C-alpha positions in Angstrom: 6.7 -53.9 -0.3 7.0 -55.9 -3.5 4.5 -54.9 -6.2 2.1 -57.6 -7.3 1.1 -57.6 -11.0 -2.2 -58.9 -12.5 -2.8 -59.6 -16.1 -6.2 -58.0 -16.0 -6.4 -54.4 -14.7 -9.2 -53.6 -12.2 -10.6 -51.0 -14.8 -10.2 -53.3 -17.8 -13.9 -52.7 -18.6 -12.9 -49.1 -19.6 -11.1 -50.4 -22.7 -13.2 -53.4 -23.5 -15.5 -51.5 -26.0 -12.4 -50.5 -28.0 -10.4 -53.8 -28.2 -10.4 -57.3 -29.6 -10.1 -60.0 -26.9 -12.2 -63.0 -28.1 -9.7 -65.7 -29.1 -11.5 -66.6 -32.4 -11.6 -62.9 -33.4 -7.9 -62.6 -32.5 -6.9 -65.5 -34.7 -8.9 -64.1 -37.7 -7.4 -60.6 -37.2 -3.8 -61.8 -37.1 -4.1 -64.2 -40.0 -5.9 -61.7 -42.2 -3.8 -58.6 -41.5 -0.9 -57.8 -43.7 1.0 -56.3 -40.8 0.9 -56.8 -37.0 2.3 -54.0 -34.9 3.3 -55.1 -31.4 3.6 -52.2 -28.9 6.1 -52.5 -26.2 5.6 -50.4 -23.0 8.0 -47.6 -23.7 6.7 -46.8 -27.2 3.1 -47.0 -26.1 3.7 -44.5 -23.4 5.6 -42.3 -25.9 2.9 -42.4 -28.5 -0.1 -42.0 -26.1 1.0 -38.4 -25.3 1.3 -37.3 -28.9 -1.3 -34.6 -29.4 -2.1 -35.5 -33.0 -1.3 -39.2 -33.5 -3.4 -39.4 -36.7 -0.4 -39.8 -39.0 0.7 -42.9 -37.0 -2.8 -44.4 -37.3 -3.1 -43.5 -41.0 0.2 -45.2 -41.8 -0.8 -48.4 -40.0 -4.2 -48.3 -41.7 -2.5 -47.8 -45.1 -0.4 -51.0 -44.5 -3.5 -53.0 -43.6 -2.2 -53.4 -40.1 -3.5 -54.4 -36.7 -2.1 -53.2 -33.3 -1.3 -55.8 -30.7 -0.8 -55.3 -27.0 0.2 -58.3 -25.0 -1.1 -59.0 -21.5 2.4 -58.5 -20.1 2.6 -55.1 -21.6 -0.8 -54.3 -20.1 0.6 -55.3 -16.7 3.6 -53.0 -17.2 1.4 -50.1 -18.2 -0.7 -50.3 -15.1 0.0 -48.2 -12.0 0.8 -49.7 -8.6 -3.0 -50.0 -7.9 -3.5 -52.2 -10.9 -5.3 -49.7 -13.0 -4.8 -48.4 -16.5 -4.1 -44.6 -16.7 -6.6 -42.3 -18.3 -4.0 -41.6 -21.0 -3.8 -45.4 -21.8 -7.5 -45.6 -22.1 -7.9 -42.5 -24.3 -5.1 -43.6 -26.6 -6.7 -47.0 -27.2 -10.0 -45.2 -27.7 -8.5 -42.9 -30.3 -7.0 -45.9 -32.2 -10.4 -47.6 -32.2 -12.2 -44.4 -33.4 -9.8 -44.1 -36.3 -10.9 -47.5 -37.5 -8.0 -49.7 -36.4 -8.2 -52.9 -34.5 -6.5 -53.2 -31.1 -5.9 -56.7 -30.0 -5.2 -57.3 -26.3 -3.6 -60.6 -26.4 -2.9 -63.4 -23.8 0.4 -64.6 -25.1 -0.8 -68.2 -25.1 -3.5 -67.3 -27.6 -0.7 -67.3 -30.2 -1.0 -71.1 -30.0 -4.6 -70.9 -31.4 -3.2 -68.8 -34.3 -0.7 -71.5 -35.0 -3.3 -74.3 -34.7 -5.2 -72.6 -37.5 -2.3 -73.3 -39.8 -0.6 -76.4 -38.4 -1.7 -79.8 -37.2 -0.5 -81.5 -34.1 0.2 -80.3 -30.5 3.6 -81.8 -30.6 4.6 -79.8 -33.7 3.4 -76.5 -32.2 5.1 -77.3 -28.8 8.3 -77.8 -30.7 7.9 -74.3 -32.2 7.4 -72.9 -28.7 10.5 -74.7 -27.5 12.6 -73.3 -30.3 11.1 -69.8 -29.8 11.9 -69.8 -26.1 15.5 -71.1 -26.6 16.3 -68.3 -29.2 14.4 -65.4 -27.6 15.1 -65.5 -23.9 17.8 -63.5 -22.3 20.5 -65.2 -20.1 19.8 -62.7 -17.4 16.1 -62.3 -18.0 13.0 -63.4 -16.2 12.3 -66.4 -18.4 15.7 -67.8 -17.7 15.1 -67.4 -14.0 11.7 -69.1 -14.2 13.2 -72.1 -16.0 16.1 -72.4 -13.6 13.7 -72.3 -10.6 11.2 -74.8 -12.1 13.0 -77.9 -13.4 9.8 -79.7 -14.3 8.6 -76.8 -16.6 12.1 -76.5 -18.0 12.2 -80.2 -18.9 8.7 -80.1 -20.4 9.4 -76.9 -22.4 12.7 -77.8 -23.8 11.9 -81.5 -24.4 11.3 -83.0 -27.8 7.9 -84.5 -28.7 5.9 -82.9 -26.0 2.1 -83.4 -26.6 0.8 -81.5 -23.6 -1.9 -79.1 -24.8 -1.5 -77.0 -21.7 2.2 -76.4 -22.1 2.0 -72.9 -23.6 -0.7 -71.8 -21.0 1.5 -73.1 -18.2 4.6 -71.4 -19.4 3.1 -68.0 -20.2 1.0 -68.0 -17.1 4.0 -68.8 -14.9 6.0 -66.1 -16.7 3.4 -63.4 -16.0 3.1 -64.6 -12.4 6.8 -63.9 -12.0 6.7 -60.4 -13.4 8.7 -58.0 -11.3 9.2 -54.2 -11.5 11.9 -53.1 -13.9 12.5 -56.5 -15.6 12.4 -57.1 -19.3 9.6 -59.7 -19.3 7.4 -57.8 -21.7 10.1 -57.7 -24.4 11.0 -61.3 -23.8 7.4 -62.5 -24.3 6.9 -60.3 -27.4 10.1 -61.8 -28.9 8.8 -65.3 -28.2 5.4 -64.4 -29.7 6.7 -63.0 -32.9 9.2 -65.9 -33.2 6.2 -68.3 -33.0 4.1 -66.4 -35.5 7.0 -66.4 -38.0 6.4 -70.1 -38.6 3.4 -69.2 -40.6 4.5 -68.7 -44.2 3.6 -65.3 -45.6 3.8 -63.9 -49.1 5.3 -60.6 -48.0 8.2 -60.1 -45.6 8.3 -58.3 -42.2 4.7 -59.0 -41.2 5.5 -58.7 -37.5 6.7 -55.2 -36.4 7.7 -54.5 -32.8 7.4 -50.8 -31.9 10.0 -50.1 -29.3 12.4 -47.3 -28.3 14.3 -49.5 -25.9 17.9 -50.4 -26.9 17.9 -53.4 -24.7 14.7 -54.6 -26.3 16.2 -54.2 -29.8 19.2 -56.2 -28.7 17.0 -58.9 -27.3 14.8 -59.0 -30.4 17.7 -59.3 -32.7 18.3 -62.8 -31.5 14.9 -63.9 -32.5 15.1 -62.0 -35.8 18.5 -63.7 -36.7 17.3 -67.2 -35.8 14.1 -66.8 -37.8 15.9 -65.5 -40.9 18.4 -68.4 -40.6 15.9 -71.2 -40.2 12.8 -69.9 -42.0 14.7 -68.2 -44.8 12.6 -65.0 -44.8 12.6 -61.7 -43.0 9.5 -62.0 -40.8 10.2 -59.7 -37.9 11.5 -56.1 -37.8 12.0 -53.5 -35.0 10.7 -49.9 -35.5 11.7 -47.1 -33.3 9.7 -43.8 -33.2 12.2 -42.0 -35.5 12.1 -45.0 -37.9 8.3 -44.9 -37.8 8.4 -41.2 -38.7 10.7 -42.0 -41.7 8.2 -44.8 -42.8 5.2 -42.5 -42.3 6.8 -39.7 -44.4 7.8 -42.2 -47.2 4.3 -43.6 -47.3 2.2 -40.5 -46.8 4.5 -37.7 -47.9 3.9 -35.3 -45.0 3.5 -31.7 -45.9 5.6 -30.1 -43.1 8.1 -31.0 -40.4 5.7 -29.9 -37.6 3.8 -33.1 -38.1 6.9 -35.1 -37.4 7.9 -32.9 -34.5 4.5 -33.6 -33.0 5.5 -37.3 -32.8 9.1 -36.9 -31.8 8.8 -34.1 -29.3 10.5 -30.8 -28.6 12.4 -29.6 -31.7 15.2 -28.3 -29.5 15.9 -31.6 -27.8 18.6 -34.0 -29.0 17.8 -37.4 -30.4 20.0 -40.4 -31.3 19.3 -42.1 -34.6 20.9 -44.9 -36.5 20.9 -43.4 -40.0 22.7 -42.5 -43.2 22.5 -39.2 -45.0 22.8 -38.4 -48.7 26.0 -39.7 -50.3 26.9 -41.7 -47.2 27.7 -45.4 -48.0 26.7 -46.9 -44.6 24.7 -46.0 -41.6 26.0 -44.8 -38.3 24.6 -43.5 -35.0 24.2 -39.8 -34.9 22.9 -37.2 -32.5 21.0 -34.2 -33.7 18.2 -31.8 -32.7 14.6 -33.2 -33.3 13.9 -30.0 -35.4 16.9 -30.8 -37.6 16.0 -34.4 -38.0 12.4 -33.6 -38.9 13.5 -31.2 -41.7 15.8 -33.8 -43.1 13.0 -36.3 -43.1 10.7 -34.0 -45.0 13.4 -33.1 -47.5 14.2 -36.8 -48.1 17.9 -36.3 -47.1 18.1 -39.1 -44.5 17.3 -42.8 -44.1 16.7 -44.2 -40.6 17.4 -47.9 -40.2 15.9 -48.7 -36.8 
């Protein structure tokens, strides 16, 4: 039996006290924050089981960041009975208690963020069209949706579209077509951060996607390259959990490697990292024990790139 996904879990009220959902508040939070950290499903599940995630929260807080979870990711987190797990709820609660904002975002609300900065539905729809063209995967769900809905495809990819409901129609149709094991969550995150990159910022890399999925990194690289080429600024970056540990240590100067191991996992397990070590001229992918990596991070003898 095919699983049916819903964008609002049956126990959504369990997280409502700890999240930002009101569209006006969402717009303010995204505009005012220096960094926006988008969680994908795999990284959220990885971080929610960290016993002491305070160093993650502290780093995000030090960067004046806000955490964003899209509705499609919420759908992917839910079990087959359309309910968030206790682990999901407790992790969101911990983030809130640490003083960080957690935005649970309908993807189409990004249009309201853009409307705060730009005038004209036609202009914003043009941004959506470009974002979809350069963020979708040829074998992904978005491509299938557009191939199966010629009217939506024509409206979405057309020039000078003034339909105020275009984004709602597109993102709503995308979530409706969510299937188990697809990459829709990553595709919609890529489209969202591509859209947000149209807003000129003083500092680079405002939009950070937390992911440990290699496929997602490849997908997001398309959006990253197109934004850099056409906007002329680095607006989006991808951060894996090892990369996050490197950033945390650089910012907070952790006192011992046990704090890193608490995030990465069992010190005797192997981990793949794209990195360069002292005196190396360029990065390469390496496999090492988590314990070994954590010691190198504390000692400052390694740089992780993604």
